[in-house]
C-alpha positions, -999 to +999 in steps of 0.1 A: -951+180-418-934+161-390-939+124-386-922+096-367-920+067-390-913+031-383-882+029-405-846+024-401-825+044-424-788+056-428-775+040-397-739+028-395-724+013-362-689+005-376-662+018-353-637+046-360-605+047-342-609+083-329-592+094-297-608+124-282-594+146-254-617+156-225-593+161-196-557+156-189-560+120-184-576+115-218-553+109-248-547+138-273-571+135-302-558+124-337-560+151-363-596+152-376-593+155-413-614+140-442-618+103-442-636+076-461-648+077-496-678+072-520-713+077-508-715+052-480-727+065-446-697+078-425-686+059-394-698+080-365-692+061-334-660+071-317-637+046-296-608+053-274-575+035-280-559+023-248-593+015-231-610-017-227-642-008-246-669+016-251-707+017-249-729+042-267-765+055-265-776+070-297-804+093-308-809+098-345-832+122-363-835+119-400-852+144-423-863+130-458-878+151-484-907+137-503-933+149-528-957+156-499-932+174-476-905+166-453-906+136-430-888+134-396-878+099-384-867+096-347-849+065-336-831+053-303-802+027-308-769+016-292-735+000-299-710-016-274-676-031-278-651-049-255-615-053-264-579-061-250-558-048-279-569-013-288-599-022-310-581-048-332-603-076-321-635-077-298-641-099-269-674-116-260-694-100-230-724-123-226-758-105-227-757-067-231-788-047-226-795-009-230-825+002-209-835-034-206-835-040-245-810-067-255-783-059-282-775-083-309-740-100-307-724-099-341-700-127-353-670-103-346-682-099-311-696-063-316-729-056-301-757-035-318-792-025-309-813-013-339-850-008-344-871-037-355-906-045-365-916-051-329-896-022-317-898+004-347-884+034-329-859+018-309-850+025-274-867+052-252-842+074-234-867+096-217-861+079-183-824+078-187-795+054-200-786+022-181-763-005-194-763-042-182-735-066-192-736-102-180-698-105-187-675-129-204-641-148-196-622-115-202-652-089-195-665-084-161-703-083-155-717-050-145-745-025-144-738+012-151-762+042-151-752+070-175-783+091-168-763+120-153-745+126-184-764+149-208-774+140-242-760+165-266-786+186-283-782+191-321-806+213-340-818+203-374-795+207-403-799+241-422-777+233-451-790+228-488-802+193-498-779+195-529-741+191-526-720+206-555-687+188-553-668+214-575-679+243-553-675+228-518-701+227-491-709+240-458-727+216-433-744+236-406-769+236-378-782+266-357-772+250-323-750+224-307-751+221-269-736+198-243-712+182-269-675+174-262-669+170-300-689+172-332-687+150-363-697+165-396-701+139-424-712+138-461-714+103-474-682+086-463-661+118-458-661+131-423-644+157-400-644+160-363-644+195-346-647+207-310-680+207-293-687+243-298-689+242-335-721+243-355-707+245-389-680+228-411-669+236-446-660+209-469-637+218-498-639+205-534-609+185-525-625+171-495-656+160-516-636+147-546-640+110-536-679+113-536-700+100-565-730+119-580-762+106-568-781+101-534-762+103-501-767+116-466-753+145-447-748+140-408-740+162-379-732+141-348-728+157-313-713+134-287-704+134-250-688+109-229-674+098-194-653+069-183-653+043-154-629+018-143-647-016-135-628-047-123-595-031-133-610-025-169-614+011-183-646+016-202-660+047-219-697+054-219-710+079-243-740+096-258-745+109-293-773+129-309-774+127-347-790+149-373-793+133-407-804+149-440-810+133-472-788+149-499-781+148-537-743+149-548-737+166-579 
């Protein structure tokens, strides 16, 4: 079965300080090894040290196994941050909207858009991606259309729904297209590979920090571009996330 359900599950918009190389002007990426611990959802929103902020449009597809068959949940969300010190602290930027839908400003000045009871599937990206920022004392106001940047295409996860920690685990999909990089995550453990990878192996050592029980596996393809606005360098990205409910043994 294939249903779109008005539920928000397994979303995490905490930022990770991951530098990603796209051309000669972009910093070299940090080595992408295992990170995180336990079964909490991994951080899967990259940021760019040395920039003044990043804004991400995110498509998430989650498959959940149930007694009556698998359910597919599709959501459109967004996250934005503005900084002056390589993401140690965040700056207020006034009102921030994604496709005319307002993001919530958190107490630490990060901005997040998540589905709600009145908007259960989140943002519709079928007509493109457009950001609007009213601005703050240290953040210029601007509008920026990212529609020409393609959303990565990530096919459904084909790996088993049971993760045996002692045996290791290979997290795979049949296809990743238009991604600059791909994040593979099991619980709070993640690895980042080049955009042409559809599979990632996690050894028993990689998975040792996980606890037995319910968790999620994720494959996240992302693409990005940059733009200087009022002397500030901002990155604009798109993520496509495939998520699978798994049991850790």
